[in-house]
C-alpha positions in Angstrom: 8.7 41.0 23.3 11.6 39.4 21.7 11.3 35.8 24.2 7.4 36.1 23.2 7.9 36.1 19.8 10.3 33.1 20.2 8.4 31.0 22.2 5.5 31.6 19.7 7.8 31.1 16.9 8.7 27.9 18.4 5.1 26.5 19.1 4.3 27.5 15.4 7.4 25.2 14.2 6.4 22.5 15.9 3.1 22.0 15.2 3.6 22.5 11.5 6.2 20.0 12.2 4.0 17.5 13.9 1.3 18.0 11.4 3.6 17.4 8.5 4.6 14.3 10.2 1.9 12.8 11.8 -0.7 14.5 9.6 -0.9 11.6 6.9 -1.2 9.0 9.7 -3.9 10.4 11.2 -5.6 11.0 8.1 -5.1 7.4 7.2 -6.8 6.4 10.3 -9.9 8.2 10.1 -10.4 7.1 6.7 -10.9 3.4 8.6 -13.8 4.2 10.1 -15.9 6.2 7.0 -18.4 3.8 5.0 -17.2 5.3 1.7 -15.9 2.6 -0.4 -12.8 4.6 -1.0 -10.3 6.0 1.3 -11.3 9.6 2.4 -12.4 11.7 5.0 -14.4 14.0 3.1 -17.4 13.6 2.3 -18.1 12.1 6.0 -21.0 9.4 5.6 -21.5 7.1 8.3 -19.2 5.9 11.5 -18.5 2.0 10.6 -16.3 -0.9 11.9 -16.8 -2.8 8.5 -13.4 -2.2 7.2 -11.9 -4.1 10.3 -14.0 -7.1 9.5 -12.8 -7.3 5.7 -9.4 -6.6 6.9 -9.6 -10.4 8.4 -11.5 -11.8 5.8 -9.0 -10.7 3.3 -7.3 -14.1 2.7 -4.0 -12.2 0.9 -3.6 -9.6 3.4 -3.3 -12.6 6.1 -1.5 -14.8 4.0 1.0 -11.8 3.7 1.2 -11.1 7.4 2.2 -14.6 8.4 5.1 -14.2 5.7 6.2 -11.3 7.1 6.3 -12.7 10.5 8.1 -15.8 9.2 10.8 -13.6 7.4 11.0 -11.3 10.1 11.8 -13.8 12.7 14.4 -15.6 10.4 15.9 -12.1 9.6 15.9 -11.2 13.4 18.3 -14.7 14.5 20.5 -14.2 11.4 21.1 -10.2 11.5 21.4 -10.2 15.2 24.1 -13.3 15.3 26.1 -11.8 12.3 25.8 -8.3 13.7 26.8 -9.8 17.1 30.2 -11.3 15.7 30.9 -8.4 13.4 30.9 -5.9 16.5 33.0 -8.6 18.1 35.7 -9.0 15.7 35.9 -5.0 15.3 36.7 -4.5 18.8 39.5 -7.4 19.0 41.0 -6.9 15.0 44.2 -5.4 14.7 44.0 -1.4 15.1 45.3 -0.8 11.9 42.5 -3.1 9.3 39.9 -1.9 11.8 38.8 1.3 9.3 39.1 -1.4 6.4 36.9 -3.8 7.9 34.5 -1.4 9.2 34.1 -0.4 5.3 33.4 -3.6 4.1 30.9 -4.5 7.0 28.7 -1.2 6.6 29.0 -1.3 2.7 25.6 -3.1 2.4 23.9 -0.4 3.9 25.0 1.5 1.3 24.3 -0.9 -1.6 20.4 -0.2 -3.2 17.8 -2.4 -2.3 17.0 -3.3 -5.7 20.9 -4.6 -6.5 21.2 -6.5 -3.2 17.6 -8.5 -4.4 18.7 -9.0 -8.0 22.4 -10.3 -6.7 20.9 -12.5 -3.9 18.6 -14.3 -6.6 21.3 -14.6 -9.5 24.0 -15.9 -6.7 22.3 -18.6 -5.1 20.5 -19.8 -8.7 23.7 -20.3 -9.6 24.8 -21.9 -6.2 21.9 -24.2 -6.7 22.6 -25.0 -10.1 26.1 -25.7 -9.6 25.0 -28.3 -6.7 22.7 -29.9 -9.3 19.7 -29.1 -7.3 16.3 -29.1 -8.8 14.3 -25.5 -8.6 12.1 -26.8 -5.2 15.1 -26.9 -3.2 15.9 -24.7 -0.3 18.3 -22.6 -2.2 15.8 -21.4 -4.7 12.9 -21.3 -1.8 11.3 -17.9 -1.4 11.3 -17.5 2.5 15.5 -18.2 2.5 16.2 -15.8 -0.6 13.9 -13.3 0.9 15.5 -13.9 4.8 19.1 -13.9 3.3 18.5 -10.7 1.1 17.4 -9.0 3.8 20.1 -10.1 6.5 22.9 -8.8 3.9 22.0 -5.3 5.3 20.2 -5.4 8.0 23.2 -6.8 9.9 24.8 -3.9 9.7 22.3 -1.9 11.5 22.5 -4.3 14.4 26.0 -4.6 14.1 26.4 -0.2 14.7 24.2 -0.8 17.6 26.2 -3.9 19.1 29.2 -1.8 18.8 27.6 1.4 20.6 27.5 -1.2 23.7 30.6 -2.8 23.5 32.7 0.6 23.3 31.4 0.9 27.1 32.2 -2.6 27.9 35.0 -3.4 30.9 37.4 -6.1 29.3 39.2 -6.3 32.4 36.0 -8.4 33.9 36.9 -11.2 31.2 40.7 -10.9 32.5 39.1 -11.1 35.9 36.6 -14.3 35.0 39.4 -15.9 33.3 41.8 -15.4 35.8 39.5 -17.3 38.1 39.2 -20.3 36.3 36.4 -19.4 33.9 36.3 -20.4 30.1 36.2 -18.3 27.2 32.8 -19.8 26.4 31.7 -19.2 30.0 33.0 -15.4 30.7 31.2 -14.8 27.4 28.0 -16.6 28.7 27.8 -15.3 31.9 29.4 -11.8 31.9 29.5 -10.5 28.1 26.1 -11.6 27.1 24.0 -10.5 29.9 26.0 -7.1 29.1 24.9 -7.0 25.9 21.4 -7.9 26.4 19.7 -4.4 26.1 21.6 -4.2 22.9 20.6 -7.5 21.7 16.9 -6.7 22.4 16.9 -3.3 20.3 18.8 -5.1 17.7 16.2 -7.3 17.7 13.5 -4.8 17.2 15.2 -2.6 14.8 16.0 -6.0 12.6 12.3 -7.0 13.0 10.6 -3.5 11.9 13.3 -3.3 9.2 12.3 -7.0 7.6 8.7 -6.2 8.1 8.8 -3.0 5.7 11.2 -3.9 3.4 10.2 -3.7 -0.5 12.7 -3.2 -2.6 14.7 -6.3 -1.6 11.4 -8.7 -1.5 10.2 -7.7 -4.4 12.7 -9.9 -6.2 13.4 -12.9 -3.8 9.6 -13.4 -2.3 8.9 -16.3 -4.8 5.5 -18.0 -3.9 5.7 -16.2 -0.2 4.7 -12.5 -0.7 5.2 -10.5 2.1 2.4 -7.8 3.5 4.5 -4.8 1.5 4.2 -7.1 -1.3 0.4 -7.9 -0.7 -0.2 -4.1 -0.2 1.9 -2.8 -3.3 -0.5 -5.3 -5.6 -3.4 -4.2 -3.7 -2.8 -0.3 -4.1 -1.9 -1.1 -7.8 -5.1 -2.3 -8.7 -7.5 -0.2 -6.2 -7.4 0.7 -2.9 -9.7 0.0 -0.5 -10.5 1.3 3.2 -9.2 -2.3 4.6 -5.9 -1.0 3.8 -6.8 2.3 6.0 -8.0 -0.5 8.8 -4.8 -2.1 8.9 -2.9 1.1 8.8 -4.6 2.1 11.6 -3.8 -1.1 13.8 -0.1 -1.0 12.7 0.0 2.7 14.1 -1.7 1.7 17.6 0.6 -1.0 18.4 3.7 1.1 17.2 2.5 3.8 19.9 1.9 1.3 22.2 5.4 -0.6 21.8 7.1 2.8 21.9 5.2 3.8 25.4 6.1 0.5 26.9 9.7 0.9 25.8 9.9 4.2 27.2 8.1 2.9 30.5 10.2 -0.2 30.8 13.4 2.4 30.3 12.1 4.4 33.5 10.9 1.2 35.5 14.4 1.3 37.2 14.6 5.0 38.1 11.0 4.7 39.5 11.7 1.6 41.6 14.6 3.7 42.8 12.9 6.7 43.6 9.7 4.7 45.1 10.0 4.4 49.2 9.3 0.8 49.0 5.9 1.1 50.3 2.7 -0.8 48.8 0.9 2.4 48.0 2.3 5.9 47.1 0.7 9.3 48.0 -0.5 11.0 44.4 -2.6 14.6 44.6 -3.7 14.9 48.2 -3.5 11.5 49.4 -5.2 9.1 46.8 -2.5 6.1 46.5 -2.0 3.9 43.7 -1.3 0.6 44.1 2.5 -0.6 43.9 2.2 -2.6 40.9 0.9 1.1 39.2 3.3 3.3 40.6 6.6 1.4 39.8 5.4 0.1 36.3 3.9 2.5 33.8 3.9 -0.3 31.4 1.2 -1.8 33.3 -0.7 1.5 32.9 0.0 2.0 29.0 -1.5 -1.7 29.0 -4.4 -1.5 31.1 -5.2 2.1 29.1 -4.9 -0.2 25.5 -7.2 -2.9 27.4 -9.6 -0.7 28.1 -9.8 1.7 24.8 -10.0 -2.0 23.0 -13.0 -3.4 25.2 -14.7 0.3 24.7 -14.4 -0.2 20.9 -15.8 -3.6 21.6 -18.7 -2.5 22.8 -19.0 0.3 20.6 -19.0 -2.0 17.6 -21.6 -4.4 19.2 -24.2 -1.3 20.0 -23.7 0.7 16.8 -25.7 -0.2 14.0 -24.4 2.0 10.8 -26.9 0.0 8.6 -29.6 2.6 8.7 -27.2 5.4 8.2 -25.8 3.7 4.7 -29.1 3.0 3.4 -29.8 6.9 4.2 -26.8 7.7 2.5 -27.7 5.5 -0.5 -31.0 6.9 -0.8 -29.6 10.2 -0.6 -27.2 9.8 -2.9 -29.5 8.3 -5.4 -31.8 10.8 -5.0 -29.3 13.5 -5.8 -28.1 11.7 -9.0 -31.6 11.5 -10.2 -31.8 15.4 -9.7 -29.1 15.9 -11.5 -30.3 13.8 -14.6 -33.4 16.1 -14.2 -31.1 19.2 -14.5 -29.1 18.0 -17.4 -32.4 17.1 -19.2 -34.0 20.6 -18.3 -31.1 22.3 -19.6 -30.5 20.0 -22.6 -34.2 20.9 -23.5 -34.0 24.6 -23.2 -30.9 24.2 -25.0 -32.5 22.9 -27.8 -35.7 25.6 -27.4 -33.1 28.1 -27.8 -31.6 27.0 -31.1 -35.1 26.3 -32.9 -35.7 29.8 -31.9 -32.8 31.0 -33.2 -33.2 29.2 -36.4 -37.3 30.6 -36.8 -35.8 34.3 -36.0 -33.2 33.9 -38.8 -35.8 32.4 -41.0 -38.3 35.4 -40.1 -35.3 37.6 -41.3 -34.4 35.7 -44.4 -38.0 35.8 -45.8 -38.0 31.8 -45.4 -40.4 29.4 -44.2 -39.8 27.2 -41.0 -40.1 24.0 -43.3 -37.2 24.9 -45.5 -34.5 26.2 -42.7 -35.6 22.7 -41.1 -32.4 20.5 -40.4 -31.6 17.7 -42.4 -32.5 14.1 -40.9 -29.6 12.3 -42.7 -30.8 12.3 -46.1 -33.9 10.7 -45.5 -36.0 13.3 -46.8 -36.8 14.0 -50.3 -36.5 18.1 -49.6 -34.1 18.0 -47.0 -30.3 18.7 -47.6 -27.9 16.2 -47.4 -27.4 14.0 -44.8 -24.1 12.6 -43.6 -23.8 10.1 -46.1 -24.9 12.5 -49.1 -28.2 11.5 -51.0 -26.7 8.0 -51.4 -29.8 6.4 -49.7 -32.4 8.6 -51.1 -35.2 7.0 -52.8 -34.5 8.3 -56.2 -31.2 7.1 -56.2 -32.8 3.8 -55.3 -35.1 4.1 -58.5 -34.9 4.1 -62.3 -33.9 1.1 -64.5 -32.4 3.4 -67.4 -30.1 4.9 -64.4 -28.8 1.2 -63.6 -28.8 0.1 -67.2 -26.8 2.9 -68.3 -24.5 2.6 -65.2 -24.1 -1.1 -66.5 -22.8 0.1 -70.1 -20.4 2.5 -68.9 -19.5 0.1 -65.9 -15.3 -0.9 -66.5 -14.9 -4.4 -67.9 -14.4 -6.9 -64.9 -10.8 -8.2 -64.4 -12.6 -11.8 -64.8 -14.2 -11.2 -67.9 -17.8 -12.5 -68.1 -17.5 -15.5 -66.4 -19.7 -14.5 -63.5 -22.4 -13.0 -66.1 -26.1 -14.1 -65.0 -26.1 -15.7 -68.5 -23.4 -17.4 -67.6 -24.6 -18.9 -64.4 -28.1 -19.9 -65.7 -29.1 -23.6 -65.9 -27.7 -25.3 -69.0 -29.2 -28.2 -71.0 -27.9 -31.5 -69.6 -25.6 -33.0 -71.8 -25.5 -37.1 -71.1 -25.7 -40.1 -72.1 -29.6 -41.0 -71.9 
């Protein structure tokens, strides 16, 4: 009983954990196929591929992807190079200085990205001014500043990966190569570098991904070259579109495929060692797979991805959501008209109820309905005062006696009688004839 409860608890925990971890990604991927103008799963309108077409027609997004790739390649080159140099020095430095050196090299990871971005811009701007260069020099270029700013902390991640690999390296291999007449450069290129190749590939992928998704540092350094994260942040600020969900779906698919391919490549050697070397392999009662599939799971993943893309393309060519979208629009218009009619009917009922209440109150007080009619802004002679009192009532606009009395009782003008009508009348001409 206890074992059953423990198993159920573990499965419930795993379900909640993966729902929390992957739920937002799944929901965002689904919104990429909904025809609703705002990314949403409910209400579901029509299945469409239109947002993918809109994504590939967005010049800002495409330009951001291009800049992100350029920055990522530059960051990979600088970060992996600096990380390898730092790892080699860390394994060969004097042991008493190793802890201090390690702390200095790892420090950029602990510094906030905002501080790194601002300090990068300020430092290289001072260097640019000190060298007497203009604002269009390479030191003030957005691509250069972004690559330098990101490499300052991404190189530390690369160094940690490479140090873990170097700790398993046998230094006697270098000594044997040197004893056999090889130079230090040849020993590094033919012995150490092949040994470090898996770690170099891992650190390169890590550096590219960290550069591709970086925002805090890039937001201060991009200049005239906004990356994809900058463009997405600006689009979300001024209004989100399901085209962003389409981009997220593509990134998720590529990430999952890359992870599966990486895992398949790791297990490739194990499968090759376990295979008998034949061109075919028995699976499930005599069914045989070609050797290229039985020994290379990455090829299976690639074929599955190509199949999914092919089926999606065929479905996109045969599926026409125009009629569905037109039906949804017509249904929405009818619903709005029905709501407007319902609101008007409710308003008429409220007015009728108010009129009935006033009539009942007038009957109870012994008044006629005309005496209790609501005022209409003071335009009626018998009505009550409006919002402006009785200023515009006809009785207030007539009566010469009242006007003359108002003129006699009016206070003196500060300009005297200069502007009186009598003084402004036409005078006799006084000129020489």
